[in-house]
N, C-alpha and C positions, 0 to 999 in steps of 0.2 A: 348719531352723535358726531359732533364736529371735532376736527383735529385741534381747532383753536381752544376748545375747552380742556385740552390736555389729555384727551382720551383718544386712543387709536380707533380707527374705523373697524367696524365688525364686518365679517364676511357672512353673507346670507346664502344658505343652501336649501333648496327645495327638492324633495324627492317626490317623484310622480309615478303612479301606476294607473290602472283603469278605475278601480272603485275606492281606493284609499282605505282598504280594510285588511290587506295582506302584505304585499311587498313593500309599498312605500312607507307605511307606518313602521314596519320592521326596520327598514333602512334608517328612518328618523330615530327610532329608539336605540338601535345599535350604534349609530354614528354619535349620537348624543352621549351615550355611556362611554364609548371609547375616547371621545374627545375630552370628557371630564376627567377620565382616569389618566390619559397619556399626554394630553396637550392643554392643560388648564390655562396656559398663557394665551391661547388663541381666543379671540373674541368672535364667537360664532352665533349666528341666528339660524336655527334648524327647524324645519317644518316639513310637512308632507301634504299632498293633495291628490285627487283623482281626476282623470280627464272626463269622467262621467259622474253624474249626480245620483247614482243608484242608492248610495248608502249615507248620504249627508247626515251628520249628527250621530251616526252609529259608532260604537267602539270598534276596535279591530276584531276580526274574526276570532272566536274563542280558541280555535286550533292554533292560530298565529300567536295569541297571547300565551297559550300553554307551552308552546315550543320556546318562546322567548323566556318565560318564567323558569324553565328548566336550565337556562343559561344565566339566570340571575338578573334578567332584564324585565322591568315592569312597564308595560305600555297601556295599562288599564285606564289611564287618564286621557289618552288620545281620542279624538273624535274625527270622523271623516269629514272632509270638505272637498269642494270642487275647485279645480284649477281655474283661475280667472286671468283675464287679460292683464290686470294690474300686477299680478305676480311676476310678470316678465320685466317689470320696472322696479319692483321691490326686492328682488333676489339677484344675487350675482351669478349663481348657477342653478339651472333647472336640470335635474338629473333623472332621466326616465329609465324604466326597467326594460323596455323592449321597443322594437321598431314601430309597432302599432301605437304605443304610447307617444312615440316621437311624432308620428304623423298627426295624431289627434291633438297633441300640444301645439304643433305648428299651425293648425287651423284656429286655435284659440289665441295664439300670440299676435301682438301688434306687428306691423310691417317691419319696424326697426326696434326690436327688443334690446334692452340693456343687458339682460341676462344671457349667458351662453347656454345653449341647449345641447346636452350630451347624453349618451348612454352611460349609465352608472358604472357598468362593468369595464368601461374604457380605463378605469383606474385600477383594474386588476388584469393586465394583459397576460400574466402568467397562467390564467385560467383557460385561455384559448377559446373563449366564448364571449359574446357581447350582450346576451339577453338573460335576464333573470326570469325563469319560467313561472307562470302563474300557478300557485299550488291549490287554488280554490276548488277545482273539481277533481283533484288527484287524491292520493292517499296521504297518510300522516307523514311519511318520509319527505314529501314535497316541502313541508314547512321547515324541516331540518335542513334540507338542501338550500332553501332560500336563505336561511340564517348563515350557512357556510359561505355562500356567494357574497352576501351583503357584508359579512365580517371582513373578507378579503378586500373587497372594493373600498370599504370604509378605511382600512389601513392605508391603502393607496391614496385615497383622497386626503387623508390626514397628512401623509408625507408630502403631497403636492402643496397643501396649504402652508405647511411649515417652510418649505423651500421658497414659497412666494413672499414670505414676510420680509 
């Protein structure tokens, strides 16, 4: 959208993990819900993707959906997709869940991407960690832990976007 049309530019945020069925759709859904409730004035485009195409077209993992539902977040309409080179030109921020995701994303990115590439938990320095662990092969508590981490980082990201306005 153009500034000339009287509309403010949106900020586009893309969350990335490996398969786009656990961590990144959780981040997308949590951040979307938080932004709608606490910062409706922000014009945001929010999406998620995976660095690998293992689950393209699939909904989020049932355990991920169940954990989110317990917190009042519905992510049943989300579908996995793979990160593309074009994403680095279409989004302002590409936020990855761990260092492996960062390395994989860098291999996909163009030489001079428009988007900044950061670890999502950089927005929650109070946590004292930088990686969101993959809950896929762990127990049920892993999905709750991911939600806790993502909620903290989502609040930090939202605060940063408000300050940048």
